[in-house]
MIMILO-898457 format. One record per residue (C-alpha): residue number from 1; chain; x, y, z. Coordinates in Angstrom, 2 decimals, m for minus. Layout:
% MIMILO-898457
- seq; mol; east; north; up
- NUM; A; X; Y; Z;
...
***
This chain:
% MIMILO-898457
- seq; mol; east; north; up
- 1; A; 111.80; 75.82; 90.65;
- 2; A; 113.41; 76.19; 87.19;
- 3; A; 114.27; 79.76; 85.97;
- 4; A; 115.30; 80.44; 82.46;
- 5; A; 116.80; 83.92; 81.52;
- 6; A; 117.08; 83.54; 77.63;
- 7; A; 114.69; 82.01; 74.99;
- 8; A; 117.69; 79.95; 73.87;
- 9; A; 118.05; 78.35; 77.27;
- 10; A; 114.47; 76.97; 77.23;
- 11; A; 114.69; 73.21; 76.87;
- 12; A; 112.29; 70.85; 74.86;
- 13; A; 111.00; 69.72; 78.18;
- 14; A; 109.53; 73.21; 79.19;
- 15; A; 106.15; 71.91; 77.74;
- 16; A; 103.58; 70.82; 77.54;
- 17; A; 102.57; 73.63; 79.92;
- 18; A; 99.79; 75.77; 81.32;
- 19; A; 101.14; 79.31; 80.90;
- 20; A; 100.50; 82.89; 81.87;
- 21; A; 102.23; 85.88; 80.32;
- 22; A; 102.85; 89.30; 81.76;
- 23; A; 105.05; 91.70; 83.67;
- 24; A; 103.57; 90.75; 87.07;
- 25; A; 105.49; 93.55; 88.81;
- 26; A; 105.19; 93.20; 92.52;
- 27; A; 103.24; 89.94; 92.20;
- 28; A; 100.22; 91.60; 93.88;
- 29; A; 97.08; 89.93; 95.04;
- 30; A; 95.62; 89.77; 91.59;
- 31; A; 98.84; 88.18; 90.10;
- 32; A; 98.82; 85.66; 92.90;
- 33; A; 95.37; 84.47; 92.00;
- 34; A; 96.53; 84.11; 88.39;
- 35; A; 99.29; 82.00; 89.56;
- 36; A; 97.11; 79.85; 91.72;
- 37; A; 94.78; 79.27; 88.69;
- 38; A; 97.56; 78.39; 86.46;
- 39; A; 98.69; 75.90; 89.06;
- 40; A; 95.21; 74.39; 89.39;
- 41; A; 94.79; 73.97; 85.60;
- 42; A; 98.22; 72.50; 85.31;
- 43; A; 97.57; 69.85; 87.88;
- 44; A; 94.08; 69.09; 86.39;
- 45; A; 95.52; 68.55; 82.94;
- 46; A; 98.86; 67.13; 83.84;
- 47; A; 100.78; 70.20; 82.56;
- 48; A; 103.67; 72.23; 83.92;
- 49; A; 102.67; 75.49; 85.74;
- 50; A; 104.51; 78.11; 83.92;
- 51; A; 105.07; 81.81; 83.56;
- 52; A; 106.61; 84.01; 80.93;
- 53; A; 107.65; 87.44; 82.25;
- 54; A; 109.93; 90.28; 81.18;
- 55; A; 113.03; 92.15; 82.14;
- 56; A; 113.46; 95.02; 81.74;
- 57; A; 109.99; 96.23; 81.81;
- 58; A; 108.89; 96.64; 78.23;
- 59; A; 108.14; 100.39; 78.69;
- 60; A; 111.80; 100.87; 79.52;
- 61; A; 112.36; 99.87; 75.83;
- 62; A; 109.39; 101.31; 74.00;
- 63; A; 108.68; 104.47; 75.99;
- 64; A; 111.62; 105.11; 78.46;
- 65; A; 110.28; 108.39; 79.67;
- 66; A; 107.04; 106.72; 80.71;
- 67; A; 108.63; 103.63; 82.30;
- 68; A; 107.23; 102.91; 85.75;
- 69; A; 109.34; 102.43; 88.88;
- 70; A; 109.83; 98.69; 89.31;
- 71; A; 108.35; 97.17; 92.58;
- 72; A; 110.26; 93.92; 92.53;
- 73; A; 113.23; 92.38; 90.90;
- 74; A; 112.87; 89.37; 88.58;
- 75; A; 114.32; 87.14; 91.35;
- 76; A; 111.80; 88.27; 93.80;
- 77; A; 108.92; 87.81; 91.35;
- 78; A; 110.12; 84.29; 90.48;
- 79; A; 110.23; 83.39; 94.32;
- 80; A; 106.75; 84.77; 94.94;
- 81; A; 105.43; 82.84; 91.90;
- 82; A; 106.90; 79.58; 93.14;
- 83; A; 105.21; 80.16; 96.49;
- 84; A; 101.86; 80.09; 94.65;
- 85; A; 102.69; 76.80; 92.77;
- 86; A; 104.47; 77.77; 89.67;
- 87; A; 106.98; 75.24; 88.43;
- 88; A; 109.08; 77.15; 85.96;
- 89; A; 109.62; 80.77; 84.85;
- 90; A; 111.03; 82.29; 81.65;
- 91; A; 112.37; 85.80; 82.29;
- 92; A; 112.51; 87.01; 78.72;
- 93; A; 114.96; 89.80; 78.09;
- 94; A; 112.87; 92.51; 76.41;
- 95; A; 114.56; 94.46; 73.74;
- 96; A; 113.73; 96.26; 70.43;
- 97; A; 113.73; 92.96; 68.57;
- 98; A; 111.14; 91.50; 70.91;
- 99; A; 109.17; 94.64; 70.72;
- 100; A; 108.86; 93.93; 66.97;
- 101; A; 107.30; 90.59; 67.23;
- 102; A; 103.89; 90.48; 65.57;
- 103; A; 100.85; 88.97; 67.44;
- 104; A; 100.77; 86.02; 65.29;
- 105; A; 104.57; 85.30; 65.50;
- 106; A; 104.36; 85.61; 69.23;
- 107; A; 101.49; 83.17; 69.51;
- 108; A; 102.72; 80.68; 66.87;
- 109; A; 106.61; 80.62; 67.32;
- 110; A; 106.77; 81.42; 71.16;
- 111; A; 103.67; 80.34; 72.78;
- 112; A; 102.91; 77.18; 70.75;
- 113; A; 106.24; 76.05; 69.27;
- 114; A; 108.87; 77.02; 71.68;
- 115; A; 107.04; 76.89; 74.94;
- 116; A; 104.60; 74.22; 74.00;
- 117; A; 101.71; 75.96; 75.77;
- 118; A; 98.51; 74.02; 75.88;
- 119; A; 96.62; 76.50; 77.98;
- 120; A; 97.27; 80.25; 78.12;
- 121; A; 95.53; 82.03; 81.02;
- 122; A; 95.47; 85.88; 80.90;
- 123; A; 93.47; 88.72; 82.24;
- 124; A; 90.73; 90.25; 80.13;
- 125; A; 92.84; 93.40; 79.35;
- 126; A; 95.81; 91.39; 78.06;
- 127; A; 97.60; 92.70; 74.92;
- 128; A; 100.56; 91.37; 73.13;
- 129; A; 102.73; 91.76; 70.06;
- 130; A; 103.99; 94.84; 68.16;
- 131; A; 102.31; 98.11; 69.54;
- 132; A; 100.06; 95.89; 71.66;
- 133; A; 98.11; 94.96; 68.47;
- 134; A; 96.94; 91.61; 69.88;
- 135; A; 94.04; 91.26; 72.37;
- 136; A; 92.30; 88.35; 73.97;
- 137; A; 89.93; 87.65; 71.05;
- 138; A; 93.03; 87.44; 68.77;
- 139; A; 94.79; 85.21; 71.31;
- 140; A; 91.79; 82.78; 71.32;
- 141; A; 91.71; 82.77; 67.47;
- 142; A; 95.48; 81.98; 67.35;
- 143; A; 95.10; 79.28; 70.08;
- 144; A; 92.64; 77.52; 67.98;
- 145; A; 94.82; 77.62; 65.06;
- 146; A; 98.09; 76.80; 66.89;
- 147; A; 96.89; 74.22; 69.48;
- 148; A; 96.33; 75.96; 72.79;
- 149; A; 93.26; 76.87; 74.81;
- 150; A; 92.76; 80.42; 76.08;
- 151; A; 91.26; 81.13; 79.46;
- 152; A; 90.43; 84.61; 80.77;
- 153; A; 90.86; 85.41; 84.45;
- 154; A; 88.51; 88.06; 86.00;
- 155; A; 90.20; 91.07; 87.74;
- 156; A; 90.75; 90.81; 91.35;
- 157; A; 89.01; 93.31; 93.61;
- 158; A; 90.13; 94.29; 97.04;
- 159; A; 87.53; 96.22; 99.09;
- 160; A; 85.74; 97.23; 95.89;
- 161; A; 89.01; 98.46; 94.08;
- 162; A; 90.81; 96.63; 91.21;
- 163; A; 94.25; 95.68; 92.11;
- 164; A; 97.01; 96.92; 89.78;
- 165; A; 100.74; 97.45; 89.91;
- 166; A; 100.24; 101.17; 89.06;
- 167; A; 97.82; 101.44; 92.10;
- 168; A; 100.47; 99.80; 94.35;
- 169; A; 103.06; 102.27; 93.10;
- 170; A; 100.97; 105.22; 93.82;
- 171; A; 99.97; 104.10; 97.27;
- 172; A; 103.69; 103.46; 98.20;
- 173; A; 104.81; 106.79; 96.84;
- 174; A; 102.18; 108.52; 98.87;
- 175; A; 103.03; 106.63; 102.06;
- 176; A; 99.93; 104.59; 102.13;
- 177; A; 101.84; 101.33; 102.92;
- 178; A; 98.91; 99.80; 104.96;
- 179; A; 96.65; 99.84; 101.85;
- 180; A; 99.46; 98.80; 99.60;
- 181; A; 100.00; 95.73; 101.83;
- 182; A; 96.20; 94.81; 101.13;
- 183; A; 96.72; 95.10; 97.48;
- 184; A; 99.98; 93.08; 97.60;
- 185; A; 98.71; 90.47; 99.92;
- 186; A; 101.94; 91.17; 101.99;
- 187; A; 103.75; 94.21; 103.18;
- 188; A; 105.62; 96.43; 100.80;
- 189; A; 109.44; 95.64; 101.58;
- 190; A; 112.82; 97.00; 100.73;
- 191; A; 115.88; 94.85; 101.00;
- 192; A; 119.64; 95.34; 100.74;
- 193; A; 122.93; 95.65; 102.71;
- 194; A; 123.31; 97.15; 105.98;
- 195; A; 125.68; 100.14; 105.25;
- 196; A; 127.66; 102.54; 107.39;
- 197; A; 125.76; 105.70; 108.40;
- 198; A; 127.15; 109.07; 109.55;
- 199; A; 127.46; 107.89; 113.15;
- 200; A; 125.33; 110.68; 114.53;
- 201; A; 122.47; 108.45; 115.66;
- 202; A; 124.57; 106.25; 117.83;
- 203; A; 126.05; 109.24; 119.55;
- 204; A; 123.29; 111.83; 119.79;
- 205; A; 119.99; 109.99; 119.40;
- 206; A; 119.58; 106.15; 119.02;
- 207; A; 121.59; 103.48; 117.07;
- 208; A; 120.08; 102.40; 113.91;
- 209; A; 120.59; 99.89; 111.05;
- 210; A; 121.00; 101.88; 107.74;
- 211; A; 119.73; 100.18; 104.68;
- 212; A; 121.41; 100.41; 101.34;
- 213; A; 118.99; 99.37; 98.57;
- 214; A; 118.86; 99.45; 94.83;
- 215; A; 114.98; 99.51; 94.78;
- 216; A; 113.63; 101.94; 92.44;
- 217; A; 110.39; 102.44; 94.32;
- 218; A; 110.55; 104.02; 97.71;
- 219; A; 107.93; 105.08; 100.22;
- 220; A; 107.14; 108.71; 100.80;
- 221; A; 109.45; 110.40; 103.32;
- 222; A; 108.48; 109.88; 106.84;
- 223; A; 108.44; 107.44; 109.84;
- 224; A; 106.93; 103.98; 109.60;
- 225; A; 106.29; 101.03; 111.81;
- 226; A; 108.22; 98.23; 110.27;
- 227; A; 109.24; 94.62; 110.63;
- 228; A; 113.05; 94.02; 109.89;
- 229; A; 114.40; 90.57; 108.88;
- 230; A; 117.97; 89.36; 108.87;
- 231; A; 118.38; 87.75; 105.36;
- 232; A; 121.29; 85.65; 106.52;
- 233; A; 120.00; 84.30; 109.93;
- 234; A; 116.64; 83.17; 111.08;
- 235; A; 115.61; 86.23; 113.12;
- 236; A; 113.44; 89.36; 112.72;
- 237; A; 112.74; 92.35; 114.83;
- 238; A; 109.97; 94.84; 115.52;
- 239; A; 111.20; 98.31; 114.44;
- 240; A; 110.53; 101.74; 113.35;
- 241; A; 112.07; 103.21; 110.20;
- 242; A; 112.76; 106.74; 108.97;
- 243; A; 112.91; 107.33; 105.21;
- 244; A; 114.23; 110.86; 104.49;
- 245; A; 117.19; 113.26; 104.55;
- 246; A; 117.93; 113.68; 108.25;
- 247; A; 116.80; 117.49; 108.43;
- 248; A; 117.70; 117.79; 112.22;
- 249; A; 121.37; 117.20; 111.07;
- 250; A; 121.05; 119.17; 107.71;
- 251; A; 121.27; 116.03; 105.81;
- 252; A; 121.11; 116.00; 102.02;
- 253; A; 121.35; 112.37; 100.93;
- 254; A; 118.34; 110.13; 101.18;
- 255; A; 118.65; 107.49; 104.05;
- 256; A; 116.62; 104.65; 105.29;
- 257; A; 117.32; 104.21; 108.97;
- 258; A; 115.78; 101.44; 111.19;
- 259; A; 115.71; 101.44; 114.98;
- 260; A; 115.00; 98.01; 116.47;
- 261; A; 112.53; 98.03; 119.38;
- 262; A; 114.53; 95.43; 121.29;
- 263; A; 118.21; 95.30; 121.92;
- 264; A; 120.21; 93.56; 119.16;
- 265; A; 122.07; 90.40; 120.39;
- 266; A; 124.72; 88.75; 118.34;
- 267; A; 126.34; 90.34; 115.35;
- 268; A; 125.02; 93.10; 113.38;
- 269; A; 123.02; 91.88; 110.27;
- 270; A; 124.72; 92.24; 106.98;
- 271; A; 121.59; 92.07; 104.82;
- 272; A; 118.11; 92.89; 105.87;
- 273; A; 114.57; 93.23; 104.57;
- 274; A; 112.32; 95.98; 105.87;
- 275; A; 108.66; 95.36; 105.72;
- 276; A; 106.61; 98.65; 105.92;
- 277; A; 103.46; 98.18; 108.05;
- 278; A; 102.05; 101.52; 108.92;
- 279; A; 102.89; 105.21; 108.50;
- 280; A; 103.35; 107.15; 111.70;
- 281; A; 104.25; 110.73; 110.73;
- 282; A; 106.13; 113.08; 108.40;
- 283; A; 109.73; 113.60; 108.73;
- 284; A; 110.54; 116.95; 110.22;
- 285; A; 113.35; 119.05; 111.60;
- 286; A; 113.83; 119.29; 115.32;
- 287; A; 115.58; 122.02; 117.16;
- 288; A; 118.10; 119.64; 118.86;
- 289; A; 119.07; 116.05; 118.92;
- 290; A; 117.52; 115.79; 122.35;
- 291; A; 114.18; 116.71; 120.92;
- 292; A; 114.49; 114.27; 118.02;
- 293; A; 115.40; 111.40; 120.49;
- 294; A; 112.31; 112.27; 122.50;
- 295; A; 110.17; 112.06; 119.43;
- 296; A; 111.74; 108.76; 118.59;
- 297; A; 110.83; 107.39; 121.93;
- 298; A; 107.24; 108.43; 121.38;
- 299; A; 107.41; 106.74; 117.96;
- 300; A; 108.73; 103.68; 119.73;
- 301; A; 105.82; 103.62; 122.25;
- 302; A; 103.42; 103.92; 119.35;
- 303; A; 104.96; 101.06; 117.50;
- 304; A; 104.99; 98.90; 120.65;
- 305; A; 101.32; 99.48; 121.07;
- 306; A; 100.79; 98.46; 117.40;
- 307; A; 102.71; 95.22; 117.80;
- 308; A; 100.87; 94.38; 120.94;
- 309; A; 97.45; 94.86; 119.19;
- 310; A; 98.71; 92.94; 116.25;
- 311; A; 99.71; 90.00; 118.48;
- 312; A; 96.49; 89.92; 120.06;
- 313; A; 94.62; 90.06; 116.75;
- 314; A; 96.76; 87.17; 115.35;
- 315; A; 96.07; 85.05; 118.56;
- 316; A; 92.23; 85.59; 118.38;
- 317; A; 92.29; 84.84; 114.64;
***
């Protein structure tokens, strides 16, 4: 897959292409369907399946106080797009100059001349250009003038609810990770380096892997059934994860602590991804480390039951 990070880096060979444009934060189920449709059109018409996305999020530039917490990094987005059949991605640095582009300039100079789009596929609520002045009708008119077709993609519904990045953010912030997984078509995940903890768990309760992450969006404090993957070795683990402040030990800093349900063999992972599958309970303060350890063992038992049932469901399916 080819990834370009500046408009100046885009080669003449980028086009002709079938293109979609958007933030695509999280690359949720709706975004994935857009990618698949772009790939199908590209194959049918002999074009390159392409995406133009932005970093940072445009709201960070035009209205910083209203900027959303980002679900996924540009690199994560590009990888997920590639999995759906996208050949190339332009991650356009969004700044005040880009924010001033008129709808016509964007359609003529960027979509048509620079990227050589022959088909542009967007959702029905797509807006573009300075102050979002351009809409799909304007895009179709510019397409007729500048040499590309415009195709509209219907919104994707999951269990009667329209999928959106803002909905995913709300679900994750409220701990509803199971529903967020349905909207994302995959579990919500955090990844990063394994960092040193306070050493209390290994001495007084149970040993854990402590995740250091730069992710902006975090699940609501509490205990979750999770799946932990070593990002450097081909291994993964059933697990439970606590997101919170360790109130039993009067902690103040937020920690993300993962307990593996089976003993760790080999070296401790250096980088991990934690997939959040199901919320178990709120984080709370216990009277003693022994009481906390007893509760963790109850959480472990619940998680083991969850994974047994999940395994049976997968085999039946």
